[in-house]
C-alpha positions in Angstrom: 21.5 -69.3 9.6 23.8 -66.5 8.7 26.6 -68.9 7.9 24.3 -71.1 5.8 23.2 -68.0 3.8 26.8 -66.9 3.2 27.8 -70.5 2.3 24.9 -70.8 -0.1 25.9 -67.5 -1.8 29.5 -68.5 -1.8 28.6 -71.8 -3.5 26.2 -70.3 -6.0 27.9 -66.9 -6.8 31.4 -67.3 -5.6 33.5 -64.7 -3.9 32.1 -61.9 -6.0 28.6 -62.7 -4.7 29.9 -62.1 -1.1 31.5 -58.8 -2.3 28.3 -57.6 -3.9 26.2 -58.5 -0.8 28.6 -56.6 1.4 28.7 -53.7 -1.0 24.9 -53.4 -0.8 24.9 -53.7 3.0 27.6 -51.0 3.4 26.9 -48.6 0.5 23.1 -48.5 0.6 22.8 -47.0 4.1 25.6 -44.5 3.2 23.6 -43.6 0.0 20.4 -43.1 1.9 22.2 -40.9 4.3 23.8 -38.9 1.5 20.4 -38.5 -0.3 18.8 -37.5 3.0 21.5 -34.9 3.6 20.8 -33.5 0.1 17.1 -33.3 0.8 17.8 -31.5 4.1 20.1 -29.1 2.3 17.4 -28.4 -0.4 14.8 -27.8 2.3 17.0 -25.5 4.3 17.9 -23.5 1.2 14.2 -23.3 0.3 13.3 -21.9 3.7 16.2 -19.4 3.6 15.1 -18.1 0.2 11.5 -18.0 1.3 12.4 -16.0 4.4 14.6 -13.7 2.3 11.7 -13.0 -0.1 9.3 -12.4 2.8 11.9 -10.1 4.4 12.3 -8.3 1.1 8.5 -7.9 0.7 8.3 -6.8 4.3 11.0 -4.2 3.8 9.3 -2.9 0.7 6.0 -2.5 2.7 7.9 -0.7 5.5 9.5 1.6 2.9 6.1 2.5 1.6 4.6 3.0 5.0 7.5 5.4 5.9 7.1 7.5 2.8 7.6 11.3 3.1 3.9 11.8 2.2 2.8 10.4 5.5 5.1 12.6 7.6 4.1 15.7 5.7 0.4 14.9 5.9 0.6 14.5 9.7 2.4 17.8 9.9 -0.2 19.5 7.8 -3.0 18.0 9.8 -1.5 19.1 13.1 -0.1 22.5 12.3 -0.9 24.0 8.8 -4.5 23.2 8.1 -6.0 24.4 11.5 -4.2 27.8 10.9 -4.9 28.4 7.2 -5.2 32.1 6.8 -8.0 33.3 4.4 -8.9 36.7 3.1 -11.5 38.8 4.7 -14.9 37.1 5.0 -17.3 35.2 7.2 -15.5 33.4 10.0 -17.9 30.4 10.0 -17.4 29.7 6.3 -13.6 30.0 6.8 -13.8 27.4 9.5 -16.0 25.2 7.4 -13.4 25.1 4.7 -10.6 24.4 7.2 -12.6 21.5 8.6 -13.3 20.2 5.1 -9.6 20.4 4.2 -8.7 18.6 7.4 -11.1 15.7 6.7 -10.1 15.6 3.1 -6.3 15.3 3.8 -7.1 12.8 6.7 -9.0 10.6 4.2 -6.1 10.8 1.7 -3.7 9.9 4.5 -5.6 6.7 5.6 -6.4 5.8 2.0 -2.7 5.9 1.1 -2.0 3.8 4.2 -4.3 1.2 2.8 -2.4 1.3 -0.5 0.9 0.8 1.3 -0.5 -2.3 3.0 -1.7 -4.1 -0.1 -0.7 -7.7 0.2 1.9 -8.9 -2.3 1.8 -5.6 -4.1 5.0 -6.5 -6.0 3.3 -9.5 -7.6 0.4 -7.5 -9.1 0.4 -6.8 -12.8 0.4 -3.1 -13.8 -3.3 -3.4 -14.7 -4.1 -5.0 -11.3 -2.2 -2.2 -9.6 -4.1 0.4 -11.6 -7.4 -1.1 -10.7 -6.7 -1.5 -7.0 -5.3 2.0 -6.6 -8.2 3.6 -8.4 -10.6 1.6 -6.3 -8.9 3.0 -3.2 -9.2 6.5 -4.6 -13.0 6.0 -4.9 -13.0 4.8 -1.3 -11.1 7.9 -0.2 -13.7 10.2 -1.7 -16.6 8.2 -0.3 -15.0 8.1 3.2 -14.4 11.9 3.1 -17.9 12.7 2.1 -19.4 10.4 4.7 -17.1 11.9 7.4 -18.1 15.4 6.4 -21.8 14.5 6.6 -21.4 12.9 10.0 -19.6 16.0 11.2 -22.6 18.1 10.3 -21.2 19.9 7.3 -24.0 21.7 5.4 -24.9 19.9 2.2 -24.5 23.0 0.0 -21.0 23.8 1.3 -19.9 20.1 1.0 -21.2 19.8 -2.5 -19.4 22.9 -3.6 -16.2 21.7 -2.0 -16.4 18.3 -3.6 -16.9 19.8 -7.1 -13.7 21.7 -6.4 -11.8 18.7 -5.2 -12.9 16.5 -8.1 -10.6 18.5 -10.4 -7.7 17.3 -8.3 -9.2 13.8 -8.1 -9.5 13.6 -11.9 -5.9 14.8 -12.3 -4.8 12.1 -9.8 -6.7 9.4 -11.7 -5.0 10.5 -14.9 -1.6 10.3 -13.2 -2.4 6.7 -12.0 -3.2 5.7 -15.6 0.1 7.1 -16.8 2.1 5.5 -14.1 0.6 2.0 -14.6 1.0 2.2 -18.4 4.6 3.4 -18.4 7.3 0.8 -18.8 9.7 3.3 -17.1 8.4 2.1 -13.7 9.9 -1.4 -13.5 7.9 -2.5 -10.4 4.9 -1.6 -8.3 7.0 -0.3 -5.4 8.4 2.4 -7.8 4.8 3.1 -9.1 3.5 3.4 -5.5 6.4 5.6 -4.4 5.8 7.9 -7.4 2.0 8.0 -6.6 2.8 9.1 -3.0 5.1 11.8 -4.3 2.3 13.1 -6.6 -0.2 12.8 -3.7 2.2 15.0 -1.6 2.3 17.7 -4.2 -1.5 17.5 -4.6 -2.0 18.0 -0.9 0.3 21.0 -0.8 -1.5 22.5 -3.8 -4.9 21.9 -2.3 -4.0 23.6 1.0 -2.7 26.6 -0.9 -5.7 26.8 -3.3 -8.5 26.5 -0.7 -8.2 30.3 0.0 -9.1 30.9 -3.7 -12.2 28.6 -3.2 -13.2 30.7 -0.2 -12.8 34.0 -2.2 -14.9 32.6 -5.1 -17.8 31.3 -2.9 -17.8 33.5 0.2 -21.0 35.2 -1.0 -22.8 32.0 -1.9 -23.9 30.6 1.5 -25.6 33.5 3.2 -27.9 32.3 5.9 -26.5 28.8 6.1 -25.8 27.7 9.6 -22.6 26.0 10.6 -21.5 24.9 14.1 -23.9 27.2 15.8 -23.1 30.3 13.6 -25.1 31.7 10.7 -22.9 32.5 7.7 -23.2 36.2 6.6 -22.1 38.0 3.5 
């Protein structure tokens, strides 16, 4: 059958017909193999670039999670805040402010951890970054207030502390707006790193200023009970 087919092609198309048939039979498989190799190379390159991008995003997230703010916050929580020295006054109120500061900084710590874990933070627009960070800031305040209430903090002391803290919170909100609207920060990693630097300075300032809050309010809570002690003037 093969000889008949070749003979027919030879009779109809001549020697060039045989050459063309052999070319198709030989070149086509090689071409398919070549195309297949190209497709494989493209796929491999795509996977490598995708993995590099994922590694880059992962490295950026790790960089944010290892920011100096978190190390400093843990140190403040463990050593500085429990031993804050205040001027002469009621010991129970002093302890109430230490406890509030501890819960406040702890809420800031976990809130910033949440920010550092935002998925694909680099792909957000500055406006989206601004909205997400401010949303987390609101969650930080709510978490702190709920934690203090669950801890048994008297409402009058908690409300006074929150009014004091809101001045810092408003300042932080303004900083976030400036960071998100400034072209100097080329990407959201830079914005978030700057935010954490500001948060670190804010934390240090708060811990230093709480003694002033105590001095201003130490006569305002006479008769209020806290942790089994009645606050005296």
